[in-house]
Each structure stands twice: as C-alpha cells, then as structure tokens.
C-alpha positions in Angstrom: -117.2 -11.4 -119.4 -115.6 -8.2 -120.9 -112.4 -10.0 -121.5 -114.1 -12.8 -123.4 -116.2 -10.3 -125.5 -112.9 -8.3 -126.3 -111.2 -11.5 -127.4 -114.2 -12.3 -129.8 -113.9 -8.7 -131.2 -110.4 -8.9 -131.8 -110.8 -12.3 -133.7 -113.5 -10.9 -135.8 -111.4 -7.7 -136.7 -108.4 -9.8 -137.4 -110.6 -12.0 -139.8 -112.4 -9.2 -141.7 -110.0 -6.3 -141.4 -112.4 -3.9 -139.9 -113.8 -3.4 -136.5 -117.1 -5.0 -135.6 -120.1 -2.9 -135.2 -121.6 -3.2 -131.6 -125.3 -3.3 -131.8 -126.8 -2.8 -128.3 -129.4 -0.8 -126.3 -127.9 2.0 -124.4 -128.9 0.4 -121.2 -126.9 -2.8 -122.1 -123.9 -0.6 -123.4 -123.7 1.2 -120.1 -124.1 -1.9 -117.9 -121.9 -4.3 -119.8 -119.8 -2.5 -122.3 -119.0 0.5 -120.2 -115.1 -0.1 -120.1 -112.5 1.9 -122.2 -111.4 -1.2 -124.1 -114.7 -0.9 -126.0 -114.3 2.8 -127.0 -112.7 2.3 -130.3 -115.6 0.3 -131.6 -118.5 1.8 -133.5 -121.9 1.5 -131.8 -125.3 0.9 -133.3 -127.6 2.1 -130.5 -131.1 0.6 -130.6 -133.4 3.3 -128.8 -136.8 3.3 -130.0 -139.8 5.7 -130.1 -137.9 8.9 -129.0 -136.9 12.1 -130.6 -133.0 11.6 -130.0 -130.7 9.0 -128.6 -130.7 9.1 -124.9 -127.2 7.5 -124.7 -124.6 10.2 -124.3 -121.5 8.5 -125.6 -120.2 8.2 -129.1 -122.5 6.5 -131.4 -122.4 5.7 -135.3 -126.0 4.3 -135.9 -129.3 4.9 -134.2 -132.1 2.5 -134.8 -135.1 4.6 -133.7 -138.0 2.3 -134.6 -138.9 -1.2 -135.6 -142.3 -0.2 -137.0 -141.3 2.1 -139.7 -142.6 2.1 -143.3 -140.8 2.2 -146.6 -142.4 2.4 -150.0 -142.5 -0.9 -151.9 -142.2 -3.0 -148.7 -145.5 -4.1 -147.4 -144.3 -4.8 -143.8 -142.9 -2.8 -140.9 -139.2 -2.2 -141.1 -136.5 -1.0 -138.8 -135.4 2.8 -139.4 -131.9 3.8 -138.6 -129.8 7.1 -138.7 -126.1 7.0 -139.6 -124.1 9.8 -137.6 -121.4 10.4 -140.1 -120.5 10.9 -143.5 -120.6 8.6 -146.6 -116.8 8.3 -146.4 -116.8 7.3 -142.9 -119.5 4.8 -143.6 -117.4 3.3 -146.3 -114.4 3.0 -143.9 -116.5 0.7 -141.8 -117.2 -1.8 -144.6 -115.4 -5.1 -145.4 -113.0 -4.4 -148.4 
C-alpha cells in the first residue's frame, strides 16, 4: 500500500511542481504513513476538540475543530492552525 501511495504522490508532485499536503488523522498517520518515505511531505493533522496536537511528529497544519464559527458565515466551519510563516506557506502553493 505504501508504495502505491508514494507512486501517486510522486505523480501529483511532478504535475503540480509542489509536494502534496497529506491530510490525515494522527492515528492514520502513525498506522499507515509511518515510513521515512513520507517524512518530506507536509502534514495536515485532523485532531479535534483538544488544546494541542497529540501527534508528536512534524506537522504543518492542525485542524482542531469542525464546528467553529466565523463572522459572516452562518454555519459551522473547520478551524485550522498553520505551524509556520507566511513565506513557508507560500512555498507550498502551486505557482
């Protein structure tokens, strides 16, 4: 399974010119993506209703709730934290 995932990630990166961001729960990450071949990818860890990310590895984004509120949006929204600078975020985007 890991080789298939890696092959897909390589194709996406080759096409878009940036590494894909791996959106996952910390449990899925440690169970299925716990191989050094995935260490260079940015991670978006979904870990809700806690004060900090339980996952102890490198992470770039943390989705901490799916029931947040934002002024001007009448329904619940996801709330996320970026663990970096604006320049680091810009480097992750498609040019």
